[in-house]
Structures are given as structure tokens and as C-alpha cells.
Backbone as a chain_set.jsonl record, in Angstrom:
{"seq": "XXXXXXXXXXXXXXXXXXXXXXXXXXXXXXXXXXXXXXXXXXXXXXXXXXXXXXXXXX", "coords": {"N": [[118.927, 82.714, 158.183], [120.125, 82.953, 154.559], [120.697, 85.954, 152.837], [119.365, 86.779, 149.548], [121.373, 89.076, 147.419], [121.265, 89.861, 144.832], [124.053, 91.024, 142.673], [124.334, 94.021, 140.513], [124.364, 93.617, 136.831], [127.843, 94.724, 135.898], [129.66, 96.633, 133.734], [132.153, 95.83, 132.417], [132.086, 93.091, 133.647], [130.109, 92.406, 131.452], [131.741, 93.065, 128.985], [134.03, 91.112, 129.048], [132.735, 88.97, 128.645], [131.884, 88.89, 126.185], [134.389, 89.476, 125.033], [135.3, 86.911, 125.558], [133.381, 85.561, 124.071], [133.503, 86.11, 121.793], [136.449, 85.233, 121.023], [136.246, 82.514, 121.24], [134.152, 81.98, 119.377], [135.857, 83.034, 116.94], [138.022, 80.912, 117.094], [136.526, 78.482, 116.899], [135.773, 79.23, 114.088], [138.32, 79.543, 112.558], [138.973, 76.679, 113.323], [137.006, 75.182, 111.972], [137.515, 76.475, 109.123], [139.684, 75.216, 108.433], [139.001, 72.755, 107.635], [137.754, 73.306, 105.007], [137.581, 73.162, 101.452], [138.337, 75.139, 98.533], [136.665, 75.976, 96.049], [137.476, 76.307, 93.241], [140.126, 74.476, 93.566], [141.326, 71.274, 92.736], [140.612, 68.02, 93.41], [142.692, 66.249, 95.27], [143.307, 63.226, 96.068], [140.835, 61.783, 95.928], [138.076, 59.545, 97.197], [137.378, 58.141, 95.053], [139.39, 56.375, 92.493], [138.62, 56.651, 90.023], [137.555, 59.49, 89.464], [138.464, 61.517, 87.874], [139.151, 60.664, 85.498], [138.218, 60.268, 82.176], [135.702, 58.095, 80.209], [136.208, 56.007, 77.289], [133.972, 54.952, 75.137], [133.101, 52.598, 72.743]], "CA": [[118.886, 82.315, 156.307], [121.019, 83.691, 153.648], [120.1, 87.01, 151.701], [120.158, 86.388, 148.009], [121.045, 90.226, 147.368], [122.037, 90.155, 143.147], [124.464, 92.029, 142.249], [123.873, 94.261, 139.182], [125.465, 93.17, 135.721], [128.886, 95.538, 135.532], [129.955, 96.764, 132.191], [133.501, 95.335, 132.627], [131.591, 91.704, 133.178], [129.615, 92.169, 129.798], [133.013, 93.268, 128.1], [134.91, 89.919, 129.625], [131.828, 87.912, 128.175], [132.034, 89.404, 124.962], [135.991, 89.038, 124.769], [135.643, 85.692, 125.593], [132.822, 84.613, 123.242], [134.372, 86.767, 120.309], [137.54, 84.433, 120.954], [135.246, 81.195, 121.227], [134.045, 82.133, 118.021], [137.568, 82.921, 116.161], [138.652, 79.648, 117.136], [135.62, 77.402, 116.158], [135.6, 79.38, 112.561], [139.494, 78.803, 112.095], [138.997, 74.803, 112.994], [136.419, 75.023, 110.586], [138.11, 76.888, 107.308], [140.833, 74.125, 108.346], [138.884, 71.586, 106.708], [136.796, 73.377, 103.803], [138.45, 73.185, 99.915], [137.705, 76.223, 97.706], [135.887, 75.358, 94.924], [138.478, 75.701, 92.149], [140.962, 73.917, 93.681], [141.178, 70.051, 92.281], [140.578, 66.994, 94.212], [144.228, 65.487, 95.261], [143.198, 62.217, 96.187], [139.211, 61.265, 96.217], [137.802, 58.3, 96.894], [137.165, 57.219, 93.77], [139.989, 56.59, 91.633], [138.168, 57.44, 88.38], [136.968, 60.362, 89.537], [138.562, 62.715, 86.764], [139.289, 59.792, 84.363], [137.12, 59.924, 80.926], [135.989, 57.166, 79.764], [135.645, 56.385, 75.975], [133.385, 53.653, 74.473], [132.88, 52.385, 71.308]], "C": [[119.887, 83.424, 155.601], [120.3, 85.043, 152.759], [120.605, 86.849, 150.517], [120.052, 88.176, 147.437], [121.87, 89.989, 145.731], [122.535, 91.24, 142.92], [124.452, 92.527, 140.412], [125.222, 93.825, 138.179], [126.195, 94.488, 135.526], [128.976, 95.283, 133.7], [131.257, 96.075, 131.921], [133.079, 93.552, 132.478], [130.963, 91.28, 131.892], [130.761, 92.141, 129.072], [133.752, 91.882, 128.179], [134.062, 89.226, 128.615], [131.902, 87.911, 126.843], [133.232, 88.938, 124.314], [135.836, 87.6, 124.356], [134.648, 84.596, 124.491], [132.983, 85.087, 122.233], [135.466, 85.847, 120.077], [137.068, 82.967, 120.486], [134.996, 81.134, 119.803], [134.933, 82.139, 116.614], [137.749, 81.504, 116.058], [137.989, 78.598, 116.576], [135.838, 77.899, 114.401], [137.74, 79.244, 112.118], [139.845, 77.405, 112.119], [138.164, 75.018, 111.624], [136.689, 75.594, 109.203], [138.967, 75.83, 107.421], [140.285, 73.399, 107.112], [138.235, 72.061, 105.436], [138.179, 73.561, 102.859], [138.003, 74.239, 99.388], [137.283, 75.543, 96.433], [136.651, 74.843, 93.59], [139.894, 74.703, 92.277], [140.641, 72.05, 93.713], [141.364, 69.23, 93.233], [141.967, 66.092, 94.204], [144.035, 63.786, 95.341], [141.594, 61.884, 97.012], [139.147, 59.943, 96.424], [137.445, 57.358, 96.068], [138.364, 57.637, 92.826], [139.865, 56.869, 90.14], [137.568, 58.604, 88.209], [137.009, 61.475, 88.308], [139.089, 62.119, 85.673], [137.719, 59.821, 83.171], [136.916, 58.88, 80.312], [135.327, 57.142, 78.556], [135.027, 54.957, 75.456], [133.164, 53.744, 73.053], [133.705, 52.559, 70.076]], "O": [[120.278, 84.488, 156.081], [119.314, 84.832, 152.053], [121.801, 86.771, 150.236], [118.962, 88.627, 147.084], [123.1, 89.981, 145.681], [121.923, 92.309, 142.894], [124.524, 91.8, 139.421], [126.421, 93.718, 138.434], [125.537, 95.424, 135.073], [128.639, 94.429, 132.879], [131.25, 95.685, 130.754], [133.517, 92.826, 131.585], [131.136, 90.2, 131.328], [130.903, 91.115, 128.408], [134.124, 91.528, 127.06], [134.681, 88.843, 127.622], [131.993, 86.813, 126.293], [133.255, 88.21, 123.322], [136.102, 87.121, 123.253], [134.89, 83.434, 124.165], [132.499, 84.371, 121.357], [135.586, 85.533, 118.893], [137.505, 82.403, 119.482], [135.57, 80.318, 119.082], [134.762, 81.492, 115.581], [137.63, 80.934, 114.973], [138.58, 77.8, 115.849], [136.036, 77.036, 113.546], [138.034, 78.642, 111.085], [140.655, 76.867, 111.363], [138.624, 75.014, 110.482], [136.081, 75.163, 108.223], [139.125, 75.303, 106.319], [140.777, 73.358, 105.985], [138.114, 71.147, 104.62], [139.314, 73.907, 103.19], [136.887, 74.45, 99.861], [137.783, 74.495, 96.025], [136.631, 73.749, 93.026], [140.553, 74.289, 91.323], [139.877, 71.559, 94.544], [142.249, 69.512, 94.04], [142.263, 65.352, 93.266], [144.725, 63.125, 94.565], [141.326, 61.787, 98.21], [139.983, 59.171, 95.954], [137.249, 56.153, 96.226], [138.499, 58.782, 92.397], [140.721, 57.201, 89.32], [137.071, 58.928, 87.13], [136.056, 62.114, 87.863], [139.535, 62.857, 84.795], [136.561, 59.472, 83.403], [137.902, 58.461, 79.705], [134.298, 57.782, 78.341], [135.733, 53.949, 75.431], [133.068, 54.758, 72.361], [133.232, 52.288, 68.973]]}, "num_chains": 1, "name": "protein.A"}
């Protein structure tokens, strides 16, 4: 029979896990921010070609 002798959590292990987590979150944040357009930037080529056209009737 094998004895399950759990090792205590080391400070080094926690620091490595925290560093990996932070690096992962930064990568996700950078990928997400690449697809965000600032509010004041106009749309270059939207789906609607009449998006910025004003229609004069009458």
C-alpha cells in the first residue's frame, strides 16, 4: 500500500503559480484590448454603408 504523504504548499510554488496566473491574465487582456475600438474613433468600414450619411427628405 502506498502512503499518501501530502507535501505542504511551499512559498516558491505559490509565487510560481501567481506569476503564471498574472502572465495568463495579461495575455488575455492584451488580446481583448486589440479588438476594442475607442469611443471617439469613427467606424472605418461598417456593415451599413449609409451609417454616416444624412438623408434629406422633402
